[in-house]
C-alpha positions, 0 to 999 in steps of 0.5 A: 500500500505504501507503494501505491500511496507513493506513486498515487499521482502517477497511477492517477494520471494513467487512469485519467489518460485511459490506461486504467481499464487496460491495467485493471483488465490485465490485473484481473487476468493475472489474479484469475490465472494465479488462482487457477494454477494454485487450485490445479496444483493442489488438486493434482497433489491430492489425487496423487496421494489418494489414488496411486496409479495401478499397474496394468493387468497381465493378459489372461491365458486360455488353456484347453483341458483334455488335450494333455490327457489325450496326448498321454493316453495316445503315448500309453496305448502306443507303448503297450502295442509296441511292447506286445510286439517285442513281448508276446506273453505280456498280460494285456488284461493286467495293463488295461485294468489301470485305464482309470488312471487317465481319469485321474490325469484329467482331474489333475489337469483341471486342478492345476489350471483352476489354481492359476488365476492367470489362466482361463479354463476351456474344456476341450470336449472333443479331446475328452470324448476321444479319451473315453472312446479310446479307453473303452476301445483299448479295454475291449480290444485287450479283453478280446485279445486275451479271450482269443489267446486263452481259447487257443488249441494249446490252452484248451489242451492244457486245461484238459490235461490239467483236469485229467492230472488233477482227477487222477491225483484226487482218485489216488488221494481218495483210495488212501482214505479208509472206507471212502467208497462207503460214503463217496458217491462221485466227484468232479474237478473244474479248473478256474477260468481265470487260470486260462487268461493268466496263462499259468503252467500245467499243474499250477492252475487253481481248481474247484473240487465237487464231491457228492456223498452217498445218502444215508452214509451220515446220520448227522451234520457232524458226521457229514463234516467229519467225512468232508474233512477226511477228503480235504485232508487227503486232497490238500496233502497233494500238490493240487492248488484247490481254491474251493470245495463243494460238498453235498449229499446225493438227492436222486429219488429222495422223498423223505430225509435230511441232506447237507451241503457246504461251500468252502474257500481257501480260508474256510477249508482249514477250519476246525469241526465247529467252524466248518459246521457253521457253514453247513446248509441243511435241506429237509425232504418230506413227500418229495418236497424240499424245505430249508427249515423244519418249521416250513414243513406243512402239517397234515390235517388228516393225520390223527396222530399228528393232530393229537401230538400237536394238541398235546404238546404244541410243538413240531414233532420233527423238531422235538425228535431232532433235539432229542436224538440229534437227527431227523426222521420222517418214517416209522421211527417218527410215528413211533416216537409220536405215539409213545409220547402221546400215550405215555406223557399225554396219557391218551389211548390211541387204540380207542379210535371210535371214542376219538371219532365221537369226541371229534364229532361232539366238538363240532362248532354250533355253526356246523350243527346249525348247518346240518339242521338247516340241511335236514329241514330244507328237504322236509319243508320241500316235501310238505310244500309238494303235498299241499300242492297235490291236495289242492 
């Protein structure tokens, strides 16, 4: 202000001469420019502090899932086919069973690409479809090749030769069992089909032994198991690699009786008497019909002795006989057993059949007696009606 006051006359002269408007205009422009510059610098500084510049995002890569798995499968199939050329005895089935590894590789491929944020997954549908088709085709071709190889004339001859050798060995083993002919009805042997595909040498193929006992040679399931153990001990002492045993009893022309059967694998065949007996299945024949349980045997309503037994004791005589004697009887011995119990324990006289019939008649229900009365009344009423019509 001192500067303005000191040169006030000079400035006053300039204003009066016409320079005042020009001076005020330039002064105004300067003040506005200075104000804008100060505001712009402050705004840029605030923006720089509040929002620093972000780095540009890297470009996203696109990966096709399935292409790598398809390539790996083609390499594996080519290697297997090439190995078969140089090693004809290679077991194709043992390699084909690992085909699901391709699905594991495909899953790993998906997980790897999914874990990378810079990768965008795109499923290669054609490659995945080809993987499945090639896997199924390779498995089918390998199975067909194995079957064709297994049923060659050499392998069929080998199986027949093996079964014949095993049969002779079992015959020799049975001959060493005392009185084996008394309880052995017949036997057979079957070589496992898996041995064909495994291309096993003669004498090392797993076998299943089927043996049928004579009916009546054993009276209890325990005796049946003991004879089975005699056969197994004799056969296991040979060099036959038995995988399964199947024992049963001859049921041809059987109408009444009790028979047993058991199926044992490599572990169960070495058990003791109690363990093997736990695997025995029992079949009951009554009048030519087979039943798996005594409770399933139907009761004969027309059998007076059976009806009296059931009325006196309320139990099945077959079960009672088995619990007392350890076996099942369906013939005369069972009838004698029921008769003795009814007469001695229940105090009933089975010889008085007339009284039994009168007792049964007297126990008819009132409804049954009413039916008889109605049947007798209806003819009498009909005769009376006919006589009345004739009189008219």
